[in-house]
PyMOL Python script that loads the backbone (N, CA, C, O; Angstrom):
from pymol import cmd

cmd.read_pdbstr("""\
ATOM      1  N   MET A   1       0.838  -1.237   0.029  1.00  0.00           N
ATOM      2  CA  MET A   1      -0.027  -0.034  -0.043  1.00  0.00           C
ATOM      3  C   MET A   1       0.897   1.270  -0.020  1.00  0.00           C
ATOM      4  O   MET A   1       1.815   1.368   0.794  1.00  0.00           O
ATOM      5  N   LYS A   2       0.630   2.190  -0.883  1.00  0.00           N
ATOM      6  CA  LYS A   2       1.384   3.365  -0.863  1.00  0.00           C
ATOM      7  C   LYS A   2       1.138   4.239   0.320  1.00  0.00           C
ATOM      8  O   LYS A   2       0.050   4.359   0.883  1.00  0.00           O
ATOM      9  N   LYS A   3       2.376   4.904   0.682  1.00  0.00           N
ATOM     10  CA  LYS A   3       2.131   5.751   1.851  1.00  0.00           C
ATOM     11  C   LYS A   3       1.049   6.900   1.749  1.00  0.00           C
ATOM     12  O   LYS A   3       0.318   7.266   2.669  1.00  0.00           O
ATOM     13  N   SER A   4       1.080   7.386   0.500  1.00  0.00           N
ATOM     14  CA  SER A   4       0.118   8.541   0.298  1.00  0.00           C
ATOM     15  C   SER A   4      -1.419   7.979   0.501  1.00  0.00           C
ATOM     16  O   SER A   4      -2.262   8.635   1.113  1.00  0.00           O
ATOM     17  N   PHE A   5      -1.673   6.761  -0.050  1.00  0.00           N
ATOM     18  CA  PHE A   5      -2.968   6.244   0.080  1.00  0.00           C
ATOM     19  C   PHE A   5      -3.321   5.889   1.653  1.00  0.00           C
ATOM     20  O   PHE A   5      -4.408   6.087   2.195  1.00  0.00           O
ATOM     21  N   LYS A   6      -2.292   5.390   2.179  1.00  0.00           N
ATOM     22  CA  LYS A   6      -2.476   5.043   3.590  1.00  0.00           C
ATOM     23  C   LYS A   6      -2.776   6.335   4.485  1.00  0.00           C
ATOM     24  O   LYS A   6      -3.651   6.328   5.351  1.00  0.00           O
ATOM     25  N   ASN A   7      -2.023   7.376   4.218  1.00  0.00           N
ATOM     26  CA  ASN A   7      -2.271   8.570   4.949  1.00  0.00           C
ATOM     27  C   ASN A   7      -3.640   9.146   4.662  1.00  0.00           C
ATOM     28  O   ASN A   7      -4.249   9.693   5.581  1.00  0.00           O
ATOM     29  N   LEU A   8      -4.209   9.055   3.359  1.00  0.00           N
ATOM     30  CA  LEU A   8      -5.592   9.426   3.082  1.00  0.00           C
ATOM     31  C   LEU A   8      -6.515   8.667   3.773  1.00  0.00           C
ATOM     32  O   LEU A   8      -7.497   9.211   4.278  1.00  0.00           O
ATOM     33  N   LEU A   9      -6.295   7.298   3.873  1.00  0.00           N
ATOM     34  CA  LEU A   9      -7.283   6.442   4.444  1.00  0.00           C
ATOM     35  C   LEU A   9      -7.337   6.581   6.108  1.00  0.00           C
ATOM     36  O   LEU A   9      -8.379   6.497   6.758  1.00  0.00           O
ATOM     37  N   GLU A  10      -6.211   6.776   6.582  1.00  0.00           N
ATOM     38  CA  GLU A  10      -6.142   6.953   8.069  1.00  0.00           C
ATOM     39  C   GLU A  10      -6.689   8.415   8.349  1.00  0.00           C
ATOM     40  O   GLU A  10      -7.422   8.603   9.320  1.00  0.00           O
ATOM     41  N   GLY A  11      -6.363   9.366   7.568  1.00  0.00           N
ATOM     42  CA  GLY A  11      -6.916  10.631   7.776  1.00  0.00           C
ATOM     43  C   GLY A  11      -8.508  10.766   7.702  1.00  0.00           C
ATOM     44  O   GLY A  11      -9.192  11.431   8.480  1.00  0.00           O
ATOM     45  N   GLY A  12      -8.973  10.003   6.609  1.00  0.00           N
ATOM     46  CA  GLY A  12     -10.429   9.828   6.589  1.00  0.00           C
ATOM     47  C   GLY A  12     -11.208   9.249   7.676  1.00  0.00           C
ATOM     48  O   GLY A  12     -12.295   9.666   8.075  1.00  0.00           O
ATOM     49  N   VAL A  13     -10.518   8.195   8.141  1.00  0.00           N
ATOM     50  CA  VAL A  13     -11.082   7.445   9.389  1.00  0.00           C
ATOM     51  C   VAL A  13     -11.013   8.457  10.636  1.00  0.00           C
ATOM     52  O   VAL A  13     -11.996   8.625  11.357  1.00  0.00           O
ATOM     53  N   ALA A  14      -9.818   9.106  10.843  1.00  0.00           N
ATOM     54  CA  ALA A  14      -9.701   9.910  12.064  1.00  0.00           C
ATOM     55  C   ALA A  14     -10.636  11.008  12.001  1.00  0.00           C
ATOM     56  O   ALA A  14     -11.234  11.342  13.024  1.00  0.00           O
ATOM     57  N   PHE A  15     -10.837  11.643  10.831  1.00  0.00           N
ATOM     58  CA  PHE A  15     -11.742  12.725  10.650  1.00  0.00           C
ATOM     59  C   PHE A  15     -13.169  12.280  10.940  1.00  0.00           C
ATOM     60  O   PHE A  15     -13.898  12.941  11.679  1.00  0.00           O
ATOM     61  N   ALA A  16     -13.557  11.162  10.356  1.00  0.00           N
ATOM     62  CA  ALA A  16     -14.792  10.622  10.550  1.00  0.00           C
ATOM     63  C   ALA A  16     -15.238  10.405  11.937  1.00  0.00           C
ATOM     64  O   ALA A  16     -16.336  10.762  12.363  1.00  0.00           O
ATOM     65  N   VAL A  17     -14.261   9.754  12.670  1.00  0.00           N
ATOM     66  CA  VAL A  17     -14.350   9.434  14.185  1.00  0.00           C
ATOM     67  C   VAL A  17     -14.577  10.756  14.937  1.00  0.00           C
ATOM     68  O   VAL A  17     -15.555  10.946  15.659  1.00  0.00           O
ATOM     69  N   GLY A  18     -13.628  11.631  14.721  1.00  0.00           N
ATOM     70  CA  GLY A  18     -13.655  12.847  15.214  1.00  0.00           C
ATOM     71  C   GLY A  18     -14.983  13.595  15.116  1.00  0.00           C
ATOM     72  O   GLY A  18     -15.507  14.121  16.097  1.00  0.00           O
ATOM     73  N   LEU A  19     -15.495  13.619  13.904  1.00  0.00           N
ATOM     74  CA  LEU A  19     -16.872  14.339  13.508  1.00  0.00           C
ATOM     75  C   LEU A  19     -18.017  13.585  14.402  1.00  0.00           C
ATOM     76  O   LEU A  19     -18.891  14.196  15.017  1.00  0.00           O
ATOM     77  N   VAL A  20     -17.884  12.252  14.378  1.00  0.00           N
ATOM     78  CA  VAL A  20     -18.976  11.576  15.175  1.00  0.00           C
ATOM     79  C   VAL A  20     -18.904  11.988  16.741  1.00  0.00           C
ATOM     80  O   VAL A  20     -19.915  12.345  17.346  1.00  0.00           O
ATOM     81  N   LEU A  21     -17.724  11.915  17.302  1.00  0.00           N
ATOM     82  CA  LEU A  21     -17.396  12.384  18.626  1.00  0.00           C
ATOM     83  C   LEU A  21     -17.942  13.821  18.906  1.00  0.00           C
ATOM     84  O   LEU A  21     -18.582  14.050  19.932  1.00  0.00           O
ATOM     85  N   ASN A  22     -17.685  14.758  18.002  1.00  0.00           N
ATOM     86  CA  ASN A  22     -17.989  16.102  18.048  1.00  0.00           C
ATOM     87  C   ASN A  22     -19.480  16.238  17.978  1.00  0.00           C
ATOM     88  O   ASN A  22     -20.015  17.064  18.717  1.00  0.00           O
ATOM     89  N   LEU A  23     -20.154  15.561  17.220  1.00  0.00           N
ATOM     90  CA  LEU A  23     -21.678  15.732  16.973  1.00  0.00           C
ATOM     91  C   LEU A  23     -22.550  14.993  18.090  1.00  0.00           C
ATOM     92  O   LEU A  23     -23.605  15.475  18.503  1.00  0.00           O
ATOM     93  N   PHE A  24     -22.061  13.874  18.511  1.00  0.00           N
ATOM     94  CA  PHE A  24     -22.914  12.994  19.275  1.00  0.00           C
ATOM     95  C   PHE A  24     -22.608  12.803  20.714  1.00  0.00           C
ATOM     96  O   PHE A  24     -23.340  12.118  21.429  1.00  0.00           O
ATOM     97  N   THR A  25     -21.508  13.414  21.165  1.00  0.00           N
ATOM     98  CA  THR A  25     -21.064  13.220  22.694  1.00  0.00           C
ATOM     99  C   THR A  25     -21.152  14.545  23.470  1.00  0.00           C
ATOM    100  O   THR A  25     -20.291  14.860  24.291  1.00  0.00           O
ATOM    101  N   ASP A  26     -22.165  15.272  23.200  1.00  0.00           N
ATOM    102  CA  ASP A  26     -22.144  16.521  23.926  1.00  0.00           C
ATOM    103  C   ASP A  26     -22.449  16.438  25.264  1.00  0.00           C
ATOM    104  O   ASP A  26     -21.923  17.238  26.038  1.00  0.00           O
ATOM    105  N   GLY A  27     -23.373  15.426  25.745  1.00  0.00           N
ATOM    106  CA  GLY A  27     -23.822  15.407  27.186  1.00  0.00           C
ATOM    107  C   GLY A  27     -23.059  14.239  27.958  1.00  0.00           C
ATOM    108  O   GLY A  27     -23.426  13.915  29.087  1.00  0.00           O
ATOM    109  N   VAL A  28     -22.075  13.667  27.372  1.00  0.00           N
ATOM    110  CA  VAL A  28     -21.195  12.603  27.986  1.00  0.00           C
ATOM    111  C   VAL A  28     -20.157  13.356  28.839  1.00  0.00           C
ATOM    112  O   VAL A  28     -19.418  14.223  28.372  1.00  0.00           O
ATOM    113  N   ASP A  29     -20.159  12.902  30.313  1.00  0.00           N
ATOM    114  CA  ASP A  29     -19.134  13.420  31.127  1.00  0.00           C
ATOM    115  C   ASP A  29     -18.114  12.539  31.319  1.00  0.00           C
ATOM    116  O   ASP A  29     -18.346  11.400  31.725  1.00  0.00           O
ATOM    117  N   THR A  30     -16.797  13.000  31.031  1.00  0.00           N
ATOM    118  CA  THR A  30     -15.622  12.157  31.424  1.00  0.00           C
ATOM    119  C   THR A  30     -14.809  12.859  32.325  1.00  0.00           C
ATOM    120  O   THR A  30     -14.933  14.075  32.469  1.00  0.00           O
ATOM    121  N   PRO A  31     -13.887  12.112  33.019  1.00  0.00           N
ATOM    122  CA  PRO A  31     -13.157  12.823  34.127  1.00  0.00           C
ATOM    123  C   PRO A  31     -12.190  13.848  33.803  1.00  0.00           C
ATOM    124  O   PRO A  31     -12.111  14.841  34.526  1.00  0.00           O
ATOM    125  N   VAL A  32     -11.377  13.695  32.695  1.00  0.00           N
ATOM    126  CA  VAL A  32     -10.340  14.680  32.348  1.00  0.00           C
ATOM    127  C   VAL A  32     -10.721  15.585  31.302  1.00  0.00           C
ATOM    128  O   VAL A  32     -10.693  16.799  31.500  1.00  0.00           O
ATOM    129  N   VAL A  33     -11.134  15.010  30.020  1.00  0.00           N
ATOM    130  CA  VAL A  33     -11.441  15.953  28.960  1.00  0.00           C
ATOM    131  C   VAL A  33     -12.796  15.597  28.432  1.00  0.00           C
ATOM    132  O   VAL A  33     -13.295  14.494  28.655  1.00  0.00           O
ATOM    133  N   THR A  34     -13.418  16.570  27.701  1.00  0.00           N
ATOM    134  CA  THR A  34     -14.679  16.216  27.176  1.00  0.00           C
ATOM    135  C   THR A  34     -14.538  15.578  25.780  1.00  0.00           C
ATOM    136  O   THR A  34     -13.646  15.955  25.020  1.00  0.00           O
ATOM    137  N   LEU A  35     -15.359  14.675  25.460  1.00  0.00           N
ATOM    138  CA  LEU A  35     -15.391  13.953  24.218  1.00  0.00           C
ATOM    139  C   LEU A  35     -15.473  14.884  22.987  1.00  0.00           C
ATOM    140  O   LEU A  35     -14.849  14.606  21.963  1.00  0.00           O
ATOM    141  N   THR A  36     -16.180  15.899  23.079  1.00  0.00           N
ATOM    142  CA  THR A  36     -16.260  16.806  22.021  1.00  0.00           C
ATOM    143  C   THR A  36     -14.927  17.360  21.629  1.00  0.00           C
ATOM    144  O   THR A  36     -14.590  17.407  20.446  1.00  0.00           O
ATOM    145  N   LYS A  37     -14.122  17.805  22.658  1.00  0.00           N
ATOM    146  CA  LYS A  37     -12.759  18.297  22.437  1.00  0.00           C
ATOM    147  C   LYS A  37     -11.832  17.237  21.914  1.00  0.00           C
ATOM    148  O   LYS A  37     -10.887  17.635  21.232  1.00  0.00           O
ATOM    149  N   VAL A  38     -11.946  16.088  22.106  1.00  0.00           N
ATOM    150  CA  VAL A  38     -11.297  14.946  21.650  1.00  0.00           C
ATOM    151  C   VAL A  38     -11.668  14.795  20.122  1.00  0.00           C
ATOM    152  O   VAL A  38     -10.829  14.553  19.254  1.00  0.00           O
ATOM    153  N   GLY A  39     -12.901  14.950  19.909  1.00  0.00           N
ATOM    154  CA  GLY A  39     -13.403  14.914  18.472  1.00  0.00           C
ATOM    155  C   GLY A  39     -12.821  15.960  17.584  1.00  0.00           C
ATOM    156  O   GLY A  39     -12.423  15.706  16.448  1.00  0.00           O
ATOM    157  N   VAL A  40     -12.778  17.243  18.176  1.00  0.00           N
ATOM    158  CA  VAL A  40     -12.152  18.305  17.350  1.00  0.00           C
ATOM    159  C   VAL A  40     -10.653  18.042  17.102  1.00  0.00           C
ATOM    160  O   VAL A  40     -10.142  18.331  16.020  1.00  0.00           O
ATOM    161  N   VAL A  41      -9.963  17.501  18.098  1.00  0.00           N
ATOM    162  CA  VAL A  41      -8.489  17.280  17.907  1.00  0.00           C
ATOM    163  C   VAL A  41      -8.412  16.181  16.835  1.00  0.00           C
ATOM    164  O   VAL A  41      -7.602  16.267  15.913  1.00  0.00           O
ATOM    165  N   LEU A  42      -9.256  15.154  16.962  1.00  0.00           N
ATOM    166  CA  LEU A  42      -9.183  13.999  15.944  1.00  0.00           C
ATOM    167  C   LEU A  42      -9.440  14.549  14.456  1.00  0.00           C
ATOM    168  O   LEU A  42      -8.781  14.151  13.496  1.00  0.00           O
ATOM    169  N   MET A  43     -10.457  15.495  14.364  1.00  0.00           N
ATOM    170  CA  MET A  43     -10.729  16.146  13.108  1.00  0.00           C
ATOM    171  C   MET A  43      -9.582  16.956  12.537  1.00  0.00           C
ATOM    172  O   MET A  43      -9.385  16.891  11.324  1.00  0.00           O
ATOM    173  N   PHE A  44      -8.782  17.738  13.327  1.00  0.00           N
ATOM    174  CA  PHE A  44      -7.677  18.363  12.984  1.00  0.00           C
ATOM    175  C   PHE A  44      -6.591  17.296  12.564  1.00  0.00           C
ATOM    176  O   PHE A  44      -6.010  17.407  11.485  1.00  0.00           O
ATOM    177  N   VAL A  45      -6.371  16.424  13.300  1.00  0.00           N
ATOM    178  CA  VAL A  45      -5.344  15.378  13.012  1.00  0.00           C
ATOM    179  C   VAL A  45      -5.669  14.622  11.650  1.00  0.00           C
ATOM    180  O   VAL A  45      -4.755  14.372  10.864  1.00  0.00           O
ATOM    181  N   GLY A  46      -6.884  14.291  11.402  1.00  0.00           N
ATOM    182  CA  GLY A  46      -7.391  13.622  10.333  1.00  0.00           C
ATOM    183  C   GLY A  46      -7.273  14.584   9.100  1.00  0.00           C
ATOM    184  O   GLY A  46      -6.932  14.115   8.015  1.00  0.00           O
ATOM    185  N   GLY A  47      -7.535  15.856   9.236  1.00  0.00           N
ATOM    186  CA  GLY A  47      -7.341  16.847   8.188  1.00  0.00           C
ATOM    187  C   GLY A  47      -5.941  16.940   7.833  1.00  0.00           C
ATOM    188  O   GLY A  47      -5.659  17.029   6.638  1.00  0.00           O
ATOM    189  N   ALA A  48      -4.947  16.931   8.780  1.00  0.00           N
ATOM    190  CA  ALA A  48      -3.535  17.055   8.499  1.00  0.00           C
ATOM    191  C   ALA A  48      -3.207  15.868   7.776  1.00  0.00           C
ATOM    192  O   ALA A  48      -2.491  16.017   6.785  1.00  0.00           O
ATOM    193  N   LEU A  49      -3.628  14.604   8.108  1.00  0.00           N
ATOM    194  CA  LEU A  49      -3.139  13.447   7.340  1.00  0.00           C
ATOM    195  C   LEU A  49      -3.698  13.391   5.946  1.00  0.00           C
ATOM    196  O   LEU A  49      -3.041  12.916   5.020  1.00  0.00           O
ATOM    197  N   ILE A  50      -4.899  13.872   5.795  1.00  0.00           N
ATOM    198  CA  ILE A  50      -5.508  13.985   4.423  1.00  0.00           C
ATOM    199  C   ILE A  50      -4.658  14.968   3.651  1.00  0.00           C
ATOM    200  O   ILE A  50      -4.294  14.605   2.533  1.00  0.00           O
ATOM    201  N   LEU A  51      -4.316  16.068   4.053  1.00  0.00           N
ATOM    202  CA  LEU A  51      -3.530  17.060   3.345  1.00  0.00           C
ATOM    203  C   LEU A  51      -1.909  16.476   3.021  1.00  0.00           C
ATOM    204  O   LEU A  51      -1.272  16.782   2.013  1.00  0.00           O
ATOM    205  N   THR A  52      -1.488  15.698   3.964  1.00  0.00           N
ATOM    206  CA  THR A  52      -0.243  15.095   3.721  1.00  0.00           C
ATOM    207  C   THR A  52      -0.323  13.964   2.592  1.00  0.00           C
ATOM    208  O   THR A  52       0.448  13.913   1.634  1.00  0.00           O
ATOM    209  N   GLY A  53      -1.313  13.110   2.826  1.00  0.00           N
ATOM    210  CA  GLY A  53      -1.481  12.124   1.636  1.00  0.00           C
ATOM    211  C   GLY A  53      -1.809  12.879   0.294  1.00  0.00           C
ATOM    212  O   GLY A  53      -1.298  12.363  -0.700  1.00  0.00           O
ATOM    213  N   LEU A  54      -2.482  13.877   0.107  1.00  0.00           N
ATOM    214  CA  LEU A  54      -2.651  14.526  -1.134  1.00  0.00           C
ATOM    215  C   LEU A  54      -1.330  15.215  -1.542  1.00  0.00           C
ATOM    216  O   LEU A  54      -0.938  15.142  -2.707  1.00  0.00           O
ATOM    217  N   PHE A  55      -0.699  15.826  -0.675  1.00  0.00           N
ATOM    218  CA  PHE A  55       0.639  16.378  -1.062  1.00  0.00           C
ATOM    219  C   PHE A  55       1.595  15.271  -1.487  1.00  0.00           C
ATOM    220  O   PHE A  55       2.326  15.446  -2.462  1.00  0.00           O
ATOM    221  N   GLN A  56       1.615  14.159  -0.804  1.00  0.00           N
ATOM    222  CA  GLN A  56       2.447  12.921  -1.329  1.00  0.00           C
ATOM    223  C   GLN A  56       2.087  12.437  -2.634  1.00  0.00           C
ATOM    224  O   GLN A  56       2.962  12.039  -3.402  1.00  0.00           O
ATOM    225  N   MET A  57       0.761  12.437  -2.975  1.00  0.00           N
ATOM    226  CA  MET A  57       0.181  11.945  -4.148  1.00  0.00           C
ATOM    227  C   MET A  57       0.623  12.927  -5.403  1.00  0.00           C
ATOM    228  O   MET A  57       0.934  12.487  -6.511  1.00  0.00           O
ATOM    229  N   VAL A  58       0.603  14.243  -5.071  1.00  0.00           N
ATOM    230  CA  VAL A  58       0.852  15.189  -6.117  1.00  0.00           C
ATOM    231  C   VAL A  58       2.281  15.230  -6.335  1.00  0.00           C
ATOM    232  O   VAL A  58       2.724  15.220  -7.483  1.00  0.00           O
ATOM    233  N   ARG A  59       3.133  15.282  -5.194  1.00  0.00           N
ATOM    234  CA  ARG A  59       4.587  15.155  -5.490  1.00  0.00           C
ATOM    235  C   ARG A  59       5.043  13.941  -6.092  1.00  0.00           C
ATOM    236  O   ARG A  59       5.945  13.978  -6.928  1.00  0.00           O
ATOM    237  N   GLY A  60       4.459  12.784  -5.718  1.00  0.00           N
ATOM    238  CA  GLY A  60       4.955  11.613  -6.365  1.00  0.00           C
ATOM    239  C   GLY A  60       4.514  11.646  -7.900  1.00  0.00           C
ATOM    240  O   GLY A  60       5.302  11.226  -8.747  1.00  0.00           O
ATOM    241  N   ALA A  61       3.396  12.089  -8.227  1.00  0.00           N
ATOM    242  CA  ALA A  61       2.901  12.158  -9.676  1.00  0.00           C
ATOM    243  C   ALA A  61       3.782  13.096 -10.443  1.00  0.00           C
ATOM    244  O   ALA A  61       4.068  12.826 -11.610  1.00  0.00           O
ATOM    245  N   SER A  62       4.254  14.235  -9.834  1.00  0.00           N
ATOM    246  CA  SER A  62       5.073  15.207 -10.542  1.00  0.00           C
ATOM    247  C   SER A  62       6.482  14.674 -10.735  1.00  0.00           C
ATOM    248  O   SER A  62       7.199  15.092 -11.644  1.00  0.00           O
ATOM    249  N   LEU A  63       6.897  13.680  -9.807  1.00  0.00           N
ATOM    250  CA  LEU A  63       8.293  13.256  -9.991  1.00  0.00           C
ATOM    251  C   LEU A  63       8.381  12.138 -11.096  1.00  0.00           C
ATOM    252  O   LEU A  63       9.391  11.911 -11.762  1.00  0.00           O
ATOM    253  N   SER A  64       7.218  11.494 -11.194  1.00  0.00           N
ATOM    254  CA  SER A  64       7.292  10.437 -12.032  1.00  0.00           C
ATOM    255  C   SER A  64       7.188  10.749 -13.462  1.00  0.00           C
ATOM    256  O   SER A  64       7.544   9.946 -14.325  1.00  0.00           O
ATOM    257  N   THR A  65       6.671  11.988 -13.739  1.00  0.00           N
ATOM    258  CA  THR A  65       6.490  12.327 -15.274  1.00  0.00           C
ATOM    259  C   THR A  65       7.665  13.204 -15.658  1.00  0.00           C
ATOM    260  O   THR A  65       7.775  13.618 -16.812  1.00  0.00           O
TER     261      THR A  65
END
""", "prot")
cmd.dss("prot")
cmd.show_as("cartoon", "prot")
cmd.util.cbc("prot")
cmd.orient("prot")
């Protein structure tokens, strides 16, 4: 599996999980952090992984031509 595709896949999953946490765990109480904040962090991490994967795909395509 190419690294760019792996980053895109992991980023998409992380973003989706973060979105679900952000939207549906508003009333859940946890001892240290709120799950909505964890969701926002996961969405940012997922977005960064998606951007990294896209950059790797574009860079790899431009180097091969």
